[in-house]
C-alpha positions as a Markdown table, in Angstrom:
| # | Residue | x | y | z |
|---|---|---|---|---|
| 1 | Met | -49.5 | 23.0 | -25.1 |
| 2 | Lys | -46.9 | 25.0 | -22.7 |
| 3 | Lys | -45.6 | 28.0 | -24.5 |
| 4 | Tyr | -41.9 | 28.4 | -23.6 |
| 5 | Lys | -40.7 | 32.1 | -23.0 |
| 6 | Val | -37.4 | 32.7 | -24.4 |
| 7 | Gly | -34.9 | 35.9 | -23.8 |
| 8 | Ile | -32.2 | 36.8 | -26.1 |
| 9 | Ile | -28.9 | 38.1 | -25.1 |
| 10 | Gly | -27.2 | 39.9 | -27.8 |
| 11 | Tyr | -29.4 | 41.6 | -30.5 |
| 12 | Gly | -27.4 | 42.4 | -33.4 |
| 13 | Gly | -28.1 | 40.5 | -36.7 |
| 14 | Phe | -28.3 | 37.2 | -35.8 |
| 15 | Gly | -30.1 | 37.8 | -32.7 |
| 16 | Lys | -32.6 | 39.6 | -34.9 |
| 17 | Phe | -32.6 | 36.6 | -37.3 |
| 18 | Leu | -33.1 | 34.1 | -34.2 |
| 19 | His | -36.1 | 36.5 | -33.0 |
| 20 | His | -37.7 | 36.5 | -36.6 |
| 21 | Trp | -37.7 | 32.6 | -37.0 |
| 22 | Trp | -38.6 | 31.6 | -33.3 |
| 23 | Thr | -41.9 | 33.7 | -33.3 |
| 24 | Lys | -43.3 | 31.3 | -36.0 |
| 25 | Leu | -43.1 | 28.6 | -33.5 |
| 26 | Glu | -46.3 | 28.0 | -31.7 |
| 27 | Asn | -44.8 | 26.8 | -28.7 |
| 28 | Val | -42.3 | 29.8 | -28.4 |
| 29 | Glu | -42.5 | 33.4 | -27.4 |
| 30 | Val | -39.8 | 35.8 | -27.4 |
| 31 | Val | -40.3 | 38.0 | -24.2 |
| 32 | Ala | -37.1 | 39.9 | -23.6 |
| 33 | Val | -33.9 | 41.3 | -25.1 |
| 34 | Ala | -30.8 | 42.3 | -23.5 |
| 35 | Asp | -28.2 | 44.4 | -25.6 |
| 36 | Ser | -25.6 | 46.9 | -24.5 |
| 37 | Gly | -25.4 | 48.7 | -27.7 |
| 38 | Gly | -28.2 | 50.3 | -29.8 |
| 39 | His | -29.5 | 47.2 | -31.6 |
| 40 | Ser | -32.6 | 46.8 | -29.6 |
| 41 | Asn | -34.0 | 50.3 | -29.7 |
| 42 | His | -36.8 | 49.6 | -32.3 |
| 43 | Val | -37.9 | 46.1 | -31.1 |
| 44 | Glu | -41.5 | 45.9 | -30.0 |
| 45 | Asn | -43.5 | 43.8 | -27.8 |
| 46 | Val | -40.7 | 42.6 | -25.6 |
| 47 | Thr | -39.0 | 43.6 | -22.4 |
| 48 | Leu | -35.6 | 45.5 | -23.1 |
| 49 | Tyr | -32.7 | 45.1 | -21.0 |
| 50 | His | -29.3 | 46.8 | -21.3 |
| 51 | Asp | -27.9 | 44.8 | -18.5 |
| 52 | Trp | -27.9 | 41.0 | -19.4 |
| 53 | Lys | -28.1 | 40.1 | -15.7 |
| 54 | Gln | -31.5 | 41.6 | -15.5 |
| 55 | Leu | -32.8 | 39.4 | -18.1 |
| 56 | Ile | -31.6 | 36.3 | -16.6 |
| 57 | Asp | -33.3 | 37.3 | -13.2 |
| 58 | Asn | -36.5 | 37.6 | -14.8 |
| 59 | Pro | -38.7 | 34.7 | -13.6 |
| 60 | Glu | -40.9 | 34.8 | -16.5 |
| 61 | Ile | -38.3 | 33.4 | -18.8 |
| 62 | Asp | -37.9 | 29.5 | -19.2 |
| 63 | Ile | -34.8 | 29.6 | -22.0 |
| 64 | Val | -32.1 | 32.1 | -22.5 |
| 65 | Ser | -30.4 | 32.4 | -25.8 |
| 66 | Ile | -26.9 | 33.7 | -25.7 |
| 67 | Val | -25.8 | 35.4 | -29.1 |
| 68 | Thr | -22.8 | 37.4 | -28.0 |
| 69 | Pro | -18.9 | 37.6 | -28.8 |
| 70 | Pro | -17.7 | 34.1 | -27.7 |
| 71 | Gly | -15.7 | 35.3 | -24.9 |
| 72 | Leu | -18.7 | 36.2 | -22.9 |
| 73 | His | -20.4 | 32.9 | -23.4 |
| 74 | Val | -18.9 | 31.1 | -20.1 |
| 75 | Glu | -20.2 | 33.9 | -17.5 |
| 76 | Met | -23.3 | 34.4 | -19.3 |
| 77 | Ala | -24.2 | 30.8 | -19.7 |
| 78 | Cys | -23.3 | 29.7 | -16.0 |
| 79 | Ala | -25.1 | 32.5 | -14.5 |
| 80 | Ala | -28.2 | 31.6 | -16.6 |
| 81 | Met | -28.1 | 28.0 | -15.6 |
| 82 | Lys | -27.7 | 29.1 | -11.8 |
| 83 | Ala | -30.7 | 31.4 | -12.3 |
| 84 | Gly | -32.8 | 28.4 | -13.2 |
| 85 | Lys | -32.8 | 28.7 | -17.0 |
| 86 | His | -32.2 | 26.5 | -19.7 |
| 87 | Val | -29.5 | 27.8 | -22.3 |
| 88 | Leu | -29.3 | 27.6 | -26.1 |
| 89 | Leu | -25.7 | 28.9 | -26.3 |
| 90 | Glu | -24.2 | 30.4 | -29.7 |
| 91 | Lys | -21.1 | 28.3 | -31.0 |
| 92 | Pro | -18.5 | 28.2 | -30.0 |
| 93 | Val | -19.3 | 26.8 | -26.3 |
| 94 | Ala | -16.3 | 28.6 | -24.9 |
| 95 | Ile | -13.1 | 30.0 | -26.1 |
| 96 | Thr | -10.8 | 27.9 | -23.7 |
| 97 | Asp | -10.8 | 24.5 | -22.2 |
| 98 | Glu | -11.2 | 25.7 | -18.9 |
| 99 | Gly | -14.4 | 27.5 | -19.8 |
| 100 | Ala | -15.7 | 24.8 | -21.4 |
| 101 | Arg | -15.2 | 22.6 | -18.3 |
| 102 | Gln | -17.0 | 25.3 | -16.3 |
| 103 | Ile | -20.1 | 25.0 | -18.4 |
| 104 | Leu | -20.1 | 21.5 | -18.1 |
| 105 | Glu | -19.7 | 21.4 | -14.5 |
| 106 | Thr | -22.4 | 24.1 | -13.8 |
| 107 | Gln | -24.6 | 22.0 | -16.2 |
| 108 | Lys | -24.3 | 19.0 | -14.1 |
| 109 | Glu | -24.6 | 21.0 | -10.8 |
| 110 | Thr | -27.8 | 22.7 | -12.0 |
| 111 | Gly | -29.4 | 20.1 | -14.1 |
| 112 | Lys | -30.4 | 22.6 | -16.6 |
| 113 | Ile | -30.5 | 21.6 | -20.3 |
| 114 | Val | -28.0 | 23.4 | -22.5 |
| 115 | Thr | -27.1 | 22.8 | -26.2 |
| 116 | Val | -24.9 | 24.8 | -28.3 |
| 117 | Asp | -26.0 | 26.3 | -31.9 |
| 118 | His | -24.1 | 24.1 | -34.1 |
| 119 | Met | -27.4 | 24.1 | -36.2 |
| 120 | Ile | -25.7 | 22.9 | -39.4 |
| 121 | Arg | -26.6 | 19.3 | -37.8 |
| 122 | Tyr | -30.1 | 20.0 | -38.6 |
| 123 | Asn | -29.7 | 20.7 | -42.3 |
| 124 | Pro | -31.5 | 18.2 | -44.4 |
| 125 | Ile | -28.7 | 17.4 | -46.6 |
| 126 | Ile | -26.4 | 16.7 | -43.5 |
| 127 | Gln | -29.1 | 14.8 | -42.0 |
| 128 | Asn | -29.4 | 12.3 | -44.9 |
| 129 | Phe | -25.8 | 12.0 | -45.3 |
| 130 | Met | -25.7 | 11.0 | -41.6 |
| 131 | Lys | -28.2 | 8.5 | -42.0 |
| 132 | Leu | -26.6 | 6.8 | -45.2 |
| 133 | Gly | -23.4 | 6.7 | -43.4 |
| 134 | His | -24.8 | 5.2 | -40.4 |
| 135 | Asp | -26.7 | 2.6 | -42.5 |
| 136 | Gly | -23.3 | 1.7 | -44.3 |
| 137 | Val | -24.6 | 2.7 | -47.7 |
| 138 | Leu | -21.5 | 4.7 | -48.4 |
| 139 | Gly | -18.9 | 2.4 | -46.8 |
| 140 | Lys | -16.3 | 3.9 | -44.5 |
| 141 | Leu | -15.4 | 7.7 | -44.6 |
| 142 | Arg | -11.7 | 7.8 | -45.4 |
| 143 | His | -10.9 | 11.5 | -46.3 |
| 144 | Val | -12.5 | 15.1 | -45.9 |
| 145 | Val | -11.5 | 18.3 | -47.2 |
| 146 | Val | -13.2 | 21.5 | -46.1 |
| 147 | Asn | -12.5 | 24.8 | -48.0 |
| 148 | Asn | -14.1 | 27.8 | -46.6 |
| 149 | Tyr | -13.4 | 31.3 | -48.5 |
| 150 | Ala | -15.3 | 33.9 | -46.5 |
| 151 | Gln | -15.6 | 37.4 | -47.0 |
| 152 | Asp | -14.2 | 40.0 | -44.7 |
| 153 | Glu | -15.8 | 43.1 | -46.0 |
| 154 | Thr | -18.2 | 43.3 | -42.8 |
| 155 | Leu | -15.1 | 42.7 | -40.6 |
| 156 | Pro | -13.1 | 46.1 | -40.2 |
| 157 | Glu | -9.5 | 45.6 | -38.4 |
| 158 | Asn | -11.2 | 46.7 | -35.1 |
| 159 | His | -14.2 | 44.2 | -35.2 |
| 160 | Trp | -14.2 | 41.8 | -32.3 |
| 161 | Phe | -13.8 | 38.9 | -34.8 |
| 162 | Trp | -10.0 | 39.6 | -35.1 |
| 163 | Asp | -9.5 | 40.0 | -31.2 |
| 164 | Glu | -8.7 | 36.4 | -30.2 |
| 165 | Lys | -9.2 | 37.2 | -26.5 |
| 166 | Leu | -13.1 | 37.7 | -27.5 |
| 167 | Ser | -13.4 | 35.2 | -30.5 |
| 168 | Gly | -10.9 | 32.9 | -30.0 |
| 169 | Gly | -9.7 | 33.1 | -33.6 |
| 170 | Ile | -11.1 | 31.8 | -37.0 |
| 171 | Leu | -11.0 | 28.1 | -36.2 |
| 172 | Val | -12.5 | 28.6 | -32.6 |
| 173 | Glu | -15.4 | 31.2 | -33.6 |
| 174 | His | -16.1 | 29.6 | -37.2 |
| 175 | Gly | -14.2 | 26.4 | -37.8 |
| 176 | Val | -16.1 | 24.6 | -35.1 |
| 177 | His | -19.0 | 24.1 | -37.4 |
| 178 | Phe | -17.1 | 21.9 | -39.7 |
| 179 | Phe | -15.2 | 19.8 | -37.1 |
| 180 | Asp | -18.9 | 19.1 | -35.8 |
| 181 | Ile | -20.2 | 18.3 | -39.2 |
| 182 | Val | -17.3 | 15.8 | -39.7 |
| 183 | Lys | -18.0 | 14.3 | -36.4 |
| 184 | Ala | -21.7 | 13.8 | -36.8 |
| 185 | Leu | -20.9 | 12.3 | -40.5 |
| 186 | Ser | -18.4 | 10.0 | -39.3 |
| 187 | Gly | -18.9 | 9.2 | -35.7 |
| 188 | Gln | -15.2 | 9.3 | -35.1 |
| 189 | His | -13.3 | 11.2 | -32.5 |
| 190 | Tyr | -10.2 | 13.3 | -32.9 |
| 191 | Lys | -6.8 | 11.3 | -32.3 |
| 192 | Glu | -4.1 | 13.8 | -33.5 |
| 193 | Val | -4.4 | 17.4 | -34.4 |
| 194 | Tyr | -2.0 | 19.8 | -36.5 |
| 195 | Gly | -2.6 | 23.4 | -37.5 |
| 196 | Thr | -1.0 | 26.3 | -39.1 |
| 197 | Ser | -1.8 | 29.8 | -39.8 |
| 198 | Gln | -0.9 | 33.2 | -41.6 |
| 199 | Asn | -1.4 | 36.8 | -40.3 |
| 200 | Arg | -2.2 | 39.7 | -42.6 |
| 201 | Asn | -0.8 | 42.0 | -39.9 |
| 202 | Ala | -0.3 | 42.0 | -36.1 |
| 203 | Ala | -3.9 | 42.4 | -35.4 |
| 204 | Gln | -5.6 | 40.0 | -38.0 |
| 205 | Arg | -4.9 | 36.2 | -38.5 |
| 206 | Asp | -6.8 | 35.7 | -41.7 |
| 207 | Gln | -5.9 | 32.3 | -42.9 |
| 208 | Val | -5.9 | 29.1 | -40.8 |
| 209 | Ala | -5.7 | 25.5 | -41.6 |
| 210 | Ala | -6.0 | 22.2 | -39.6 |
| 211 | Leu | -5.2 | 18.5 | -40.3 |
| 212 | Val | -6.8 | 15.9 | -38.1 |
| 213 | Leu | -6.5 | 12.1 | -37.8 |
| 214 | Tyr | -9.4 | 10.5 | -36.3 |
| 215 | Asn | -9.6 | 7.3 | -34.3 |
| 216 | Asp | -11.1 | 5.0 | -36.9 |
| 217 | Gly | -8.7 | 6.2 | -39.6 |
| 218 | Leu | -10.3 | 9.3 | -41.2 |
| 219 | Ile | -7.9 | 12.0 | -42.3 |
| 220 | Ala | -9.6 | 15.6 | -42.5 |
| 221 | Asn | -8.0 | 18.7 | -43.8 |
| 222 | Tyr | -9.7 | 22.1 | -43.2 |
| 223 | Tyr | -8.7 | 25.5 | -44.6 |
| 224 | His | -10.5 | 28.8 | -43.6 |
| 225 | Ala | -9.8 | 32.2 | -44.9 |
| 226 | Phe | -11.6 | 35.3 | -43.9 |
| 227 | Ser | -9.7 | 37.6 | -46.6 |
| 228 | Gly | -11.7 | 38.5 | -49.8 |
| 229 | Pro | -15.1 | 40.0 | -51.2 |
| 230 | Gly | -18.4 | 38.5 | -50.7 |
| 231 | Val | -18.6 | 37.5 | -54.5 |
| 232 | Phe | -15.9 | 35.1 | -54.0 |
| 233 | Glu | -17.5 | 33.5 | -50.9 |
| 234 | Gln | -17.5 | 29.9 | -51.2 |
| 235 | Thr | -17.5 | 26.7 | -49.1 |
| 236 | Thr | -17.0 | 23.0 | -50.1 |
| 237 | Ile | -17.2 | 19.9 | -48.2 |
| 238 | Asn | -15.4 | 17.1 | -50.1 |
| 239 | Leu | -16.2 | 13.6 | -48.6 |
| 240 | Val | -14.3 | 10.5 | -49.8 |
| 241 | Tyr | -16.2 | 7.1 | -48.6 |
| 242 | Asp | -15.2 | 3.8 | -49.6 |
| 243 | Leu | -18.5 | 3.7 | -52.0 |
| 244 | Ala | -18.9 | 7.4 | -52.6 |
| 245 | Arg | -17.4 | 10.6 | -53.6 |
| 246 | Ile | -19.5 | 13.6 | -52.5 |
| 247 | Val | -19.2 | 17.3 | -52.9 |
| 248 | Ile | -21.3 | 19.7 | -50.8 |
| 249 | Glu | -21.5 | 23.2 | -51.3 |
| 250 | Gly | -22.2 | 26.0 | -49.0 |
| 251 | Trp | -21.3 | 26.7 | -45.3 |
| 252 | Met | -25.1 | 26.4 | -45.0 |
| 253 | Pro | -25.2 | 23.1 | -47.2 |
| 254 | Met | -27.5 | 23.7 | -50.3 |
| 255 | Lys | -26.7 | 21.4 | -53.0 |
| 256 | Gly | -23.9 | 19.2 | -54.3 |
| 257 | Thr | -22.8 | 15.8 | -56.4 |
| 258 | Val | -22.7 | 12.4 | -55.7 |
| 259 | Lys | -20.8 | 9.7 | -57.7 |
| 260 | Ala | -21.4 | 6.2 | -55.7 |
| 261 | Leu | -21.2 | 2.4 | -56.1 |
| 262 | Val | -24.4 | 0.8 | -55.0 |
| 263 | Asn | -26.6 | -2.3 | -55.5 |
| 264 | Glu | -30.3 | -2.7 | -56.1 |
| 265 | Lys | -31.1 | -2.8 | -52.4 |
| 266 | Asn | -29.5 | 0.5 | -51.2 |
| 267 | Lys | -29.8 | 2.6 | -54.5 |
| 268 | Glu | -33.3 | 3.9 | -53.3 |
| 269 | Gln | -32.0 | 5.4 | -50.4 |
| 270 | Phe | -30.5 | 8.1 | -52.3 |
| 271 | Asn | -34.2 | 9.3 | -53.2 |
| 272 | Asn | -34.4 | 10.7 | -49.9 |
| 273 | Ile | -31.5 | 13.3 | -50.4 |
| 274 | Pro | -33.3 | 16.8 | -50.9 |
| 275 | Gly | -33.7 | 17.4 | -54.8 |
| 276 | Trp | -32.0 | 14.1 | -55.9 |
| 277 | Thr | -31.7 | 13.8 | -59.4 |
| 278 | Met | -29.7 | 10.6 | -60.8 |
| 279 | Asn | -28.0 | 11.7 | -64.1 |
| 280 | Lys | -26.1 | 8.7 | -64.9 |
| 281 | Ser | -26.1 | 4.8 | -64.0 |
| 282 | Glu | -23.4 | 2.4 | -65.3 |
| 283 | Ser | -23.3 | -1.5 | -64.6 |
| 284 | Leu | -20.0 | -1.9 | -62.7 |
| 285 | Asp | -18.7 | -4.8 | -65.0 |
| 286 | Lys | -18.8 | -2.5 | -68.0 |
| 287 | Leu | -16.6 | 0.2 | -66.2 |
| 288 | Asn | -12.9 | 0.5 | -67.4 |
| 289 | Asp | -10.1 | 0.7 | -64.8 |
| 290 | Val | -8.9 | 4.1 | -65.1 |
| 291 | Ser | -5.9 | 3.5 | -62.7 |
| 292 | Arg | -3.6 | 2.2 | -65.7 |
| 293 | Pro | -2.6 | 3.8 | -68.7 |
| 294 | Glu | -3.3 | 2.5 | -72.2 |
| 295 | Gly | -1.2 | -0.5 | -73.1 |
| 296 | Trp | -0.4 | -1.6 | -69.4 |
| 297 | Gly | 0.1 | -5.3 | -69.1 |
| 298 | Ala | -2.8 | -7.4 | -67.8 |
| 299 | Ser | -2.6 | -8.7 | -64.2 |
| 300 | Asp | -1.5 | -12.2 | -63.6 |
| 301 | Glu | -4.9 | -12.4 | -61.3 |
| 302 | Ser | -8.0 | -13.8 | -62.7 |
| 303 | Thr | -10.7 | -11.2 | -63.5 |
| 304 | Ser | -13.3 | -13.9 | -64.4 |
| 305 | Glu | -15.3 | -13.3 | -61.4 |
| 306 | Val | -16.1 | -9.7 | -62.4 |
| 307 | Lys | -17.1 | -7.5 | -59.5 |
| 308 | Lys | -19.2 | -9.8 | -57.3 |
| 309 | Gln | -17.4 | -7.9 | -54.4 |
| 310 | Thr | -15.4 | -4.7 | -54.6 |
| 311 | His | -12.6 | -4.1 | -51.9 |
| 312 | Phe | -11.6 | -1.1 | -50.4 |
| 313 | Gly | -9.1 | -0.9 | -47.5 |
| 314 | Gly | -9.4 | -4.6 | -47.0 |
| 315 | Ile | -13.2 | -4.4 | -46.8 |
| 316 | Ala | -15.6 | -6.3 | -49.3 |
| 317 | Tyr | -18.6 | -4.5 | -50.5 |
| 318 | Asp | -21.5 | -6.1 | -52.7 |
| 319 | Val | -22.0 | -3.4 | -55.3 |
| 320 | Asp | -22.7 | -3.8 | -59.1 |
| 321 | Glu | -23.7 | -0.3 | -60.2 |
| 322 | Met | -22.2 | 3.4 | -60.4 |
| 323 | Val | -24.5 | 6.1 | -60.1 |
| 324 | Ser | -24.0 | 9.9 | -60.6 |
| 325 | Gly | -26.3 | 12.6 | -59.5 |
| 326 | Thr | -27.1 | 15.9 | -58.1 |
| 327 | Phe | -29.0 | 17.3 | -55.1 |
| 328 | Glu | -30.2 | 20.6 | -54.3 |
| 329 | Ile | -32.7 | 22.1 | -51.6 |
| 330 | Gln | -35.4 | 24.1 | -53.3 |
| 331 | Glu | -35.5 | 26.7 | -50.7 |
| 332 | Thr | -33.4 | 30.1 | -50.1 |
| 333 | Lys | -30.6 | 29.9 | -47.7 |
| 334 | Gly | -32.4 | 32.1 | -45.2 |
| 335 | Glu | -35.3 | 29.7 | -45.3 |
| 336 | Val | -33.2 | 26.7 | -44.7 |
| 337 | Tyr | -31.1 | 28.6 | -41.8 |
| 338 | Gly | -34.3 | 29.7 | -40.2 |
| 339 | Lys | -35.7 | 26.2 | -40.3 |
| 340 | Cys | -32.4 | 24.9 | -38.7 |
| 341 | Val | -32.5 | 27.3 | -35.8 |
| 342 | Gln | -36.1 | 26.5 | -35.3 |
| 343 | Ser | -35.1 | 22.7 | -35.1 |
| 344 | Ile | -32.5 | 23.4 | -32.3 |
| 345 | Leu | -34.8 | 25.3 | -30.1 |
| 346 | Ser | -37.6 | 22.7 | -30.7 |
| 347 | Asp | -35.0 | 20.1 | -29.7 |
| 348 | Leu | -34.1 | 21.8 | -26.7 |
| 349 | Ile | -37.6 | 22.0 | -25.8 |
| 350 | Leu | -38.2 | 18.2 | -26.4 |
| 351 | Lys | -35.2 | 17.5 | -23.9 |
| 352 | Ile | -36.6 | 19.8 | -21.3 |
| 353 | Glu | -40.0 | 18.0 | -21.6 |
| 354 | Asn | -38.6 | 14.5 | -21.6 |
| 355 | Pro | -35.1 | 14.0 | -20.1 |
| 356 | Asn | -34.6 | 10.6 | -22.0 |
| 357 | His | -34.8 | 12.6 | -25.4 |
| 358 | Lys | -31.3 | 12.8 | -27.0 |
| 359 | Leu | -30.3 | 16.0 | -28.3 |
| 360 | Thr | -29.2 | 16.1 | -32.1 |
| 361 | Ile | -26.1 | 18.3 | -30.7 |
| 362 | Thr | -25.1 | 17.8 | -27.0 |
| 363 | Val | -22.8 | 20.2 | -24.9 |
| 364 | Glu | -20.3 | 17.5 | -25.3 |
| 365 | Asp | -20.3 | 17.5 | -28.9 |
| 366 | Ala | -19.5 | 21.1 | -28.8 |
| 367 | Val | -16.8 | 20.7 | -26.3 |
| 368 | Glu | -15.2 | 18.4 | -28.6 |
| 369 | Ala | -15.3 | 20.4 | -31.7 |
| 370 | Leu | -13.8 | 23.5 | -29.5 |
| 371 | Thr | -10.8 | 21.2 | -28.4 |
| 372 | Ile | -10.0 | 20.4 | -31.9 |
| 373 | Ala | -10.1 | 24.1 | -32.9 |
| 374 | Ile | -7.9 | 25.0 | -29.9 |
| 375 | Leu | -5.3 | 22.5 | -30.7 |
| 376 | Ala | -5.1 | 23.5 | -34.2 |
| 377 | Ser | -4.8 | 27.1 | -33.3 |
| 378 | Lys | -1.7 | 26.7 | -31.3 |
């Protein structure tokens, strides 16, 4: 078994986190770190560089992981590919459309494999809802609401995060995760994008929102705020399918709730969701229509053929039962996060070894998420 040698450019908190989890993979060895600050002073058993260009020139390295402020991604990724390295690039892929095109062109010219660290696609909750959606168990996805209330206690006014020339702004630096999740869940592409924002002061745009219409009718609302203490940090993703109402909690999804219309054939598929517990099951013909108040007159239409089919947006579904339940991953957030970053590196290696392997997250996926973020940030 070949052991792939990895060099990490950028060795702040996340660079160290990647190093920690990747050393647990049998076919991976982190052999070099490049950092212009003092983050790498105490790292052992790797070659240290203060100039990232020296790292990519190291002939021993197979894969370069770039974990720097987003404004540096394009130059580093293109230089690494031209130096013969495969690239795992931290999100966002770039901060401009031009930069994204440059990465795509360089990848095509060099033939090197590049993917972008939208690692939430590897989260087992997201993976299961992707499959349920693809299999038609949930019906059509009609509406999504993402609310992300993030802390700013570790982001002083002079932090690079607030400098949009380096970060691209909140929707580019962070919101791309959620644009990508919605694409993964729905399989739809954006059609129209609208955005708005609020600035705390001249240097800090700390509240942003986007409204996106997708090509098959999905409408999604996104709100992100980096403006509070860590005790109030919260992320929720509300998914409205024809046959289900789902709430996922955590920017790294960890738990949530489901209310779904099912039949005997597809109900068992919910058992694959991590920590699935069905709390309630009711026959559909015994449920009351709560859309009309007490005393509302009866419809002229016959209701004798009760619920053999249920219609949503003109689509007929064969369902006969409503189930309600909860799900939760029985691991720590760090463990789930760590396994996700292991999975994306392993996925990249599979693509290196087998060109016919389809990456879970392609660079084209990352570019589409970036495009939405840029349109909503204008």
